[in-house]
C-alpha positions as CSV (number, residue, x, y, z in Angstrom):
1,M,63.8,-28.3,-6.4
2,R,61.2,-28.9,-3.8
3,R,59.2,-31.9,-3.1
4,S,55.5,-31.5,-3.0
5,D,55.1,-32.9,0.5
6,Q,57.2,-30.2,2.0
7,H,55.5,-27.1,3.5
8,E,56.6,-23.6,3.7
9,P,58.4,-22.9,7.0
10,G,56.2,-21.2,9.6
11,R,53.0,-21.9,7.7
12,N,50.7,-24.5,9.3
13,P,47.9,-25.9,7.1
14,S,45.5,-25.7,10.0
15,Q,46.1,-21.9,10.2
16,Q,44.5,-21.3,6.8
17,G,41.0,-21.9,8.3
18,T,41.8,-19.8,11.3
19,S,42.3,-16.6,9.2
20,F,38.7,-17.0,7.8
21,A,37.4,-17.7,11.3
22,A,38.9,-14.4,12.5
23,W,37.1,-12.5,9.8
24,L,33.7,-14.2,10.4
25,P,32.5,-11.9,13.1
26,V,33.5,-8.9,11.0
27,L,31.6,-10.2,8.0
28,A,28.6,-11.0,10.2
29,A,28.6,-7.4,11.6
30,M,28.9,-6.0,8.1
31,A,26.0,-8.1,6.9
32,I,23.8,-7.0,9.9
33,M,24.8,-3.3,9.2
34,V,23.9,-3.6,5.5
35,T,20.6,-5.3,6.3
36,G,19.8,-2.6,8.8
37,C,20.6,0.2,6.3
38,V,18.6,-1.4,3.5
39,S,15.6,-2.1,5.8
40,T,15.6,1.5,7.0
41,F,15.7,2.8,3.4
42,L,12.8,0.6,2.4
43,V,10.7,1.6,5.4
44,L,11.3,5.3,4.6
45,Q,10.2,4.6,1.0
46,L,6.9,3.1,2.0
47,D,5.5,6.6,2.4
48,E,5.8,6.8,-1.4
49,F,3.2,4.1,-1.8
50,R,0.6,5.7,0.5
51,P,-2.3,7.6,-1.1
52,K,-1.6,11.4,-1.0
53,V,-3.9,14.3,-0.6
54,G,-5.3,15.1,-4.1
55,D,-5.2,11.5,-5.4
56,I,-8.3,10.5,-7.3
57,V,-10.0,7.2,-7.9
58,V,-12.4,7.3,-10.9
59,F,-15.2,4.8,-11.3
60,R,-16.2,4.9,-15.0
61,P,-19.9,4.1,-15.7
62,G,-20.2,0.5,-16.9
63,S,-16.5,-0.2,-16.6
64,Q,-17.0,-3.2,-14.3
65,D,-18.4,-6.6,-15.0
66,A,-21.4,-7.5,-12.9
67,D,-20.5,-8.5,-9.4
68,M,-16.8,-8.4,-10.2
69,W,-15.8,-7.2,-6.8
70,Q,-17.6,-8.8,-3.9
71,M,-16.8,-6.4,-1.1
72,N,-18.6,-4.1,1.3
73,I,-16.3,-1.4,2.6
74,P,-17.4,0.3,5.8
75,A,-17.2,4.1,5.8
76,T,-18.0,6.9,8.2
77,P,-19.5,10.1,6.9
78,V,-17.8,13.2,8.1
79,S,-19.8,16.3,9.0
80,A,-18.9,19.8,8.0
81,T,-17.1,20.2,11.3
82,G,-14.9,17.2,10.6
83,Q,-16.6,14.9,13.1
84,P,-17.7,11.4,12.3
85,A,-21.5,11.2,11.7
86,G,-22.9,7.7,11.5
87,E,-22.0,4.8,9.2
88,C,-22.5,3.9,5.6
89,S,-21.1,1.4,3.0
90,L,-19.0,1.6,-0.2
91,D,-19.5,-1.0,-2.9
92,P,-17.3,-0.8,-6.0
93,N,-19.9,-2.5,-8.2
94,A,-22.6,0.1,-7.2
95,M,-20.0,3.0,-7.6
96,A,-19.0,1.8,-11.1
97,A,-22.5,1.1,-12.3
98,T,-23.3,4.8,-12.6
99,G,-19.8,6.3,-12.2
100,G,-18.3,8.7,-9.9
101,S,-15.0,9.6,-8.2
102,L,-13.3,9.7,-4.8
103,V,-10.8,12.5,-4.1
104,V,-8.4,12.2,-1.1
105,E,-8.9,15.4,0.9
106,S,-6.9,14.7,4.0
107,R,-5.1,12.1,6.1
108,R,-5.6,11.4,9.7
109,T,-3.1,9.5,11.8
110,E,-5.0,9.1,15.1
111,P,-6.1,6.6,16.3
112,S,-4.9,4.9,13.1
113,L,-4.1,5.9,9.5
114,Q,-7.3,6.9,7.8
115,Y,-8.3,9.1,4.9
116,V,-11.1,11.6,4.4
117,V,-12.2,11.2,0.8
118,H,-14.9,13.1,-1.1
119,W,-17.3,11.0,-3.1
120,V,-19.3,12.5,-6.0
121,G,-21.5,10.1,-7.9
122,M,-25.0,8.6,-7.9
123,Q,-24.6,6.0,-5.1
124,T,-22.1,4.1,-3.1
125,Y,-24.2,1.1,-2.2
126,A,-27.1,-0.5,-4.0
127,K,-29.0,-1.4,-0.8
128,P,-30.0,0.9,2.1
129,G,-26.8,2.2,3.6
130,S,-25.5,4.2,0.7
131,C,-23.3,7.2,1.8
132,G,-25.1,9.5,-0.7
133,S,-24.2,11.2,-3.9
134,D,-21.9,14.1,-2.6
135,V,-20.3,13.3,0.7
136,D,-17.1,13.2,2.7
137,V,-16.3,9.8,4.2
138,L,-13.6,8.4,6.4
139,V,-12.0,5.2,5.3
140,S,-8.9,3.2,6.3
141,R,-5.8,3.1,4.1
142,T,-6.4,-0.6,3.3
143,D,-10.0,0.1,2.3
144,L,-9.0,3.1,0.1
145,Q,-6.4,0.9,-1.6
146,R,-9.0,-1.8,-2.2
147,L,-11.3,0.8,-3.8
148,A,-8.5,2.0,-6.0
149,N,-7.7,-1.5,-7.0
150,A,-11.3,-2.2,-7.9
151,A,-11.3,1.0,-10.1
152,G,-8.0,0.2,-11.8
153,G,-5.8,2.4,-9.6
154,F,-5.3,6.0,-8.7
155,G,-5.6,8.6,-11.4
156,V,-7.9,9.5,-14.3
157,G,-6.0,8.0,-17.2
158,D,-7.1,4.9,-19.2
159,K,-6.4,2.0,-16.8
160,G,-8.3,-0.8,-18.5
161,I,-7.7,-3.1,-21.4
162,T,-9.6,-1.9,-24.4
163,Q,-10.9,-4.3,-27.0
């Protein structure tokens, strides 16, 4: 029988920690590699969340509470040749008051990510500066997302809570 204070021959208790220390750089490299792969996958998936050509944002008449969204979104009307032509404003409250819709017609990547959307409705802004009732406008991705959020999202389905 062995006594508990005896150790196995050739096995030093201080070497047990050394084997883990030898694997530490390998484990760190594996963690970096997995993090890089997951990050790359997630960045590639971000395109899924961008608005796509053909997406629609519908503002149903009377669907918003008065002054629910306090925002003034700058837009640039686009001429028939595709060139910017002046400035105007988009206000989700004014757009929802009488209703209308925005349809994503194209995406531009230069100088930054912007979308050409077609607005059909009564007005885009209650004060002077409305884009009109039937117009193509250029807006940033962030501003398009803000407009979609104000309307309840992209699409034409029932997006609100009914009472």
